PyMOL Python script that loads the backbone (N, CA, C, O; Angstrom):
from pymol import cmd

cmd.read_pdbstr("""\
ATOM      1  N   MET A   1    -111.059 154.061  35.592  1.00  0.00           N
ATOM      2  CA  MET A   1    -109.648 153.727  35.409  1.00  0.00           C
ATOM      3  C   MET A   1    -109.312 152.527  36.280  1.00  0.00           C
ATOM      4  O   MET A   1    -109.420 152.591  37.504  1.00  0.00           O
ATOM      5  N   CYS A   2    -108.909 151.447  35.657  1.00  0.00           N
ATOM      6  CA  CYS A   2    -108.496 150.291  36.425  1.00  0.00           C
ATOM      7  C   CYS A   2    -107.388 149.577  35.673  1.00  0.00           C
ATOM      8  O   CYS A   2    -107.301 149.651  34.447  1.00  0.00           O
ATOM      9  N   GLY A   3    -106.561 148.898  36.409  1.00  0.00           N
ATOM     10  CA  GLY A   3    -105.458 148.181  35.780  1.00  0.00           C
ATOM     11  C   GLY A   3    -104.423 147.796  36.815  1.00  0.00           C
ATOM     12  O   GLY A   3    -104.432 148.287  37.944  1.00  0.00           O
ATOM     13  N   ILE A   4    -103.548 146.925  36.418  1.00  0.00           N
ATOM     14  CA  ILE A   4    -102.469 146.484  37.292  1.00  0.00           C
ATOM     15  C   ILE A   4    -101.160 146.832  36.608  1.00  0.00           C
ATOM     16  O   ILE A   4    -100.922 146.452  35.461  1.00  0.00           O
ATOM     17  N   VAL A   5    -100.321 147.553  37.318  1.00  0.00           N
ATOM     18  CA  VAL A   5     -99.045 147.991  36.764  1.00  0.00           C
ATOM     19  C   VAL A   5     -97.932 147.481  37.659  1.00  0.00           C
ATOM     20  O   VAL A   5     -97.992 147.622  38.880  1.00  0.00           O
ATOM     21  N   GLY A   6     -96.927 146.893  37.054  1.00  0.00           N
ATOM     22  CA  GLY A   6     -95.779 146.416  37.823  1.00  0.00           C
ATOM     23  C   GLY A   6     -94.486 146.813  37.137  1.00  0.00           C
ATOM     24  O   GLY A   6     -94.397 146.834  35.910  1.00  0.00           O
ATOM     25  N   VAL A   7     -93.484 147.127  37.949  1.00  0.00           N
ATOM     26  CA  VAL A   7     -92.174 147.491  37.419  1.00  0.00           C
ATOM     27  C   VAL A   7     -91.145 146.590  38.080  1.00  0.00           C
ATOM     28  O   VAL A   7     -91.090 146.478  39.305  1.00  0.00           O
ATOM     29  N   LEU A   8     -90.333 145.949  37.251  1.00  0.00           N
ATOM     30  CA  LEU A   8     -89.324 145.035  37.768  1.00  0.00           C
ATOM     31  C   LEU A   8     -87.976 145.437  37.183  1.00  0.00           C
ATOM     32  O   LEU A   8     -87.802 145.465  35.964  1.00  0.00           O
ATOM     33  N   GLY A   9     -87.026 145.746  38.059  1.00  0.00           N
ATOM     34  CA  GLY A   9     -85.709 146.151  37.575  1.00  0.00           C
ATOM     35  C   GLY A   9     -85.013 147.063  38.569  1.00  0.00           C
ATOM     36  O   GLY A   9     -85.563 147.400  39.618  1.00  0.00           O
ATOM     37  N   ASP A  10     -83.801 147.456  38.226  1.00  0.00           N
ATOM     38  CA  ASP A  10     -83.028 148.290  39.141  1.00  0.00           C
ATOM     39  C   ASP A  10     -82.847 149.710  38.611  1.00  0.00           C
ATOM     40  O   ASP A  10     -81.957 150.436  39.055  1.00  0.00           O
ATOM     41  N   HIS A  11     -83.696 150.100  37.660  1.00  0.00           N
ATOM     42  CA  HIS A  11     -83.611 151.454  37.126  1.00  0.00           C
ATOM     43  C   HIS A  11     -84.699 152.327  37.751  1.00  0.00           C
ATOM     44  O   HIS A  11     -85.516 151.842  38.532  1.00  0.00           O
ATOM     45  N   GLU A  12     -84.706 153.595  37.410  1.00  0.00           N
ATOM     46  CA  GLU A  12     -85.689 154.533  37.956  1.00  0.00           C
ATOM     47  C   GLU A  12     -87.089 154.162  37.478  1.00  0.00           C
ATOM     48  O   GLU A  12     -87.330 154.061  36.275  1.00  0.00           O
ATOM     49  N   ALA A  13     -88.009 153.960  38.414  1.00  0.00           N
ATOM     50  CA  ALA A  13     -89.345 153.478  38.066  1.00  0.00           C
ATOM     51  C   ALA A  13     -90.348 154.617  37.865  1.00  0.00           C
ATOM     52  O   ALA A  13     -91.379 154.412  37.223  1.00  0.00           O
ATOM     53  N   SER A  14     -90.074 155.792  38.390  1.00  0.00           N
ATOM     54  CA  SER A  14     -91.055 156.875  38.348  1.00  0.00           C
ATOM     55  C   SER A  14     -91.543 157.214  36.942  1.00  0.00           C
ATOM     56  O   SER A  14     -92.755 157.293  36.741  1.00  0.00           O
ATOM     57  N   PRO A  15     -90.663 157.419  35.958  1.00  0.00           N
ATOM     58  CA  PRO A  15     -91.156 157.732  34.607  1.00  0.00           C
ATOM     59  C   PRO A  15     -92.029 156.624  34.033  1.00  0.00           C
ATOM     60  O   PRO A  15     -93.013 156.899  33.345  1.00  0.00           O
ATOM     61  N   LEU A  16     -91.675 155.381  34.311  1.00  0.00           N
ATOM     62  CA  LEU A  16     -92.470 154.258  33.808  1.00  0.00           C
ATOM     63  C   LEU A  16     -93.852 154.245  34.445  1.00  0.00           C
ATOM     64  O   LEU A  16     -94.845 153.989  33.765  1.00  0.00           O
ATOM     65  N   LEU A  17     -93.923 154.517  35.739  1.00  0.00           N
ATOM     66  CA  LEU A  17     -95.214 154.532  36.419  1.00  0.00           C
ATOM     67  C   LEU A  17     -96.092 155.668  35.901  1.00  0.00           C
ATOM     68  O   LEU A  17     -97.293 155.488  35.704  1.00  0.00           O
ATOM     69  N   VAL A  18     -95.496 156.827  35.684  1.00  0.00           N
ATOM     70  CA  VAL A  18     -96.258 157.962  35.158  1.00  0.00           C
ATOM     71  C   VAL A  18     -96.796 157.640  33.773  1.00  0.00           C
ATOM     72  O   VAL A  18     -97.950 157.937  33.462  1.00  0.00           O
ATOM     73  N   GLN A  19     -95.956 157.032  32.943  1.00  0.00           N
ATOM     74  CA  GLN A  19     -96.381 156.678  31.586  1.00  0.00           C
ATOM     75  C   GLN A  19     -97.497 155.630  31.631  1.00  0.00           C
ATOM     76  O   GLN A  19     -98.455 155.708  30.862  1.00  0.00           O
ATOM     77  N   ALA A  20     -97.372 154.662  32.523  1.00  0.00           N
ATOM     78  CA  ALA A  20     -98.392 153.618  32.636  1.00  0.00           C
ATOM     79  C   ALA A  20     -99.723 154.206  33.100  1.00  0.00           C
ATOM     80  O   ALA A  20    -100.775 153.843  32.575  1.00  0.00           O
ATOM     81  N   LEU A  21     -99.686 155.107  34.076  1.00  0.00           N
ATOM     82  CA  LEU A  21    -100.917 155.737  34.550  1.00  0.00           C
ATOM     83  C   LEU A  21    -101.555 156.583  33.457  1.00  0.00           C
ATOM     84  O   LEU A  21    -102.777 156.593  33.312  1.00  0.00           O
ATOM     85  N   ALA A  22    -100.740 157.289  32.690  1.00  0.00           N
ATOM     86  CA  ALA A  22    -101.269 158.095  31.596  1.00  0.00           C
ATOM     87  C   ALA A  22    -101.931 157.201  30.551  1.00  0.00           C
ATOM     88  O   ALA A  22    -102.966 157.558  29.987  1.00  0.00           O
ATOM     89  N   ARG A  23    -101.334 156.046  30.298  1.00  0.00           N
ATOM     90  CA  ARG A  23    -101.894 155.117  29.316  1.00  0.00           C
ATOM     91  C   ARG A  23    -103.232 154.563  29.809  1.00  0.00           C
ATOM     92  O   ARG A  23    -104.170 154.424  29.023  1.00  0.00           O
ATOM     93  N   LEU A  24    -103.326 154.249  31.095  1.00  0.00           N
ATOM     94  CA  LEU A  24    -104.581 153.749  31.648  1.00  0.00           C
ATOM     95  C   LEU A  24    -105.663 154.823  31.579  1.00  0.00           C
ATOM     96  O   LEU A  24    -106.814 154.532  31.254  1.00  0.00           O
ATOM     97  N   GLU A  25    -105.288 156.063  31.886  1.00  0.00           N
ATOM     98  CA  GLU A  25    -106.254 157.157  31.853  1.00  0.00           C
ATOM     99  C   GLU A  25    -106.766 157.369  30.434  1.00  0.00           C
ATOM    100  O   GLU A  25    -107.964 157.566  30.232  1.00  0.00           O
ATOM    101  N   TYR A  26    -105.883 157.330  29.462  1.00  0.00           N
ATOM    102  CA  TYR A  26    -106.265 157.528  28.062  1.00  0.00           C
ATOM    103  C   TYR A  26    -107.147 156.382  27.580  1.00  0.00           C
ATOM    104  O   TYR A  26    -108.101 156.603  26.835  1.00  0.00           O
ATOM    105  N   ARG A  27    -106.831 155.166  28.000  1.00  0.00           N
ATOM    106  CA  ARG A  27    -107.607 154.000  27.581  1.00  0.00           C
ATOM    107  C   ARG A  27    -109.041 154.093  28.089  1.00  0.00           C
ATOM    108  O   ARG A  27    -109.961 153.587  27.447  1.00  0.00           O
ATOM    109  N   GLY A  28    -109.233 154.729  29.224  1.00  0.00           N
ATOM    110  CA  GLY A  28    -110.566 154.851  29.799  1.00  0.00           C
ATOM    111  C   GLY A  28    -111.527 155.620  28.911  1.00  0.00           C
ATOM    112  O   GLY A  28    -112.730 155.363  28.941  1.00  0.00           O
ATOM    113  N   TYR A  29    -111.022 156.560  28.120  1.00  0.00           N
ATOM    114  CA  TYR A  29    -111.888 157.343  27.258  1.00  0.00           C
ATOM    115  C   TYR A  29    -112.344 156.554  26.036  1.00  0.00           C
ATOM    116  O   TYR A  29    -113.400 156.843  25.473  1.00  0.00           O
ATOM    117  N   ASP A  30    -111.565 155.568  25.625  1.00  0.00           N
ATOM    118  CA  ASP A  30    -111.915 154.781  24.440  1.00  0.00           C
ATOM    119  C   ASP A  30    -113.037 153.791  24.719  1.00  0.00           C
ATOM    120  O   ASP A  30    -113.879 153.545  23.856  1.00  0.00           O
ATOM    121  N   SER A  31    -113.050 153.228  25.914  1.00  0.00           N
ATOM    122  CA  SER A  31    -114.018 152.169  26.204  1.00  0.00           C
ATOM    123  C   SER A  31    -115.336 152.714  26.728  1.00  0.00           C
ATOM    124  O   SER A  31    -116.252 151.944  27.017  1.00  0.00           O
TER     125      SER A  31
END
""", "prot")
cmd.dss("prot")
cmd.show_as("cartoon", "prot")
cmd.util.cbc("prot")
cmd.orient("prot")
């Protein structure tokens, strides 16, 4: 699992970070 995730804005970042990590984890199984 590798990748760079960034969040820019003034809203709650936690759900976005969780979703991004889940996407990276899922992508790892495809490659």
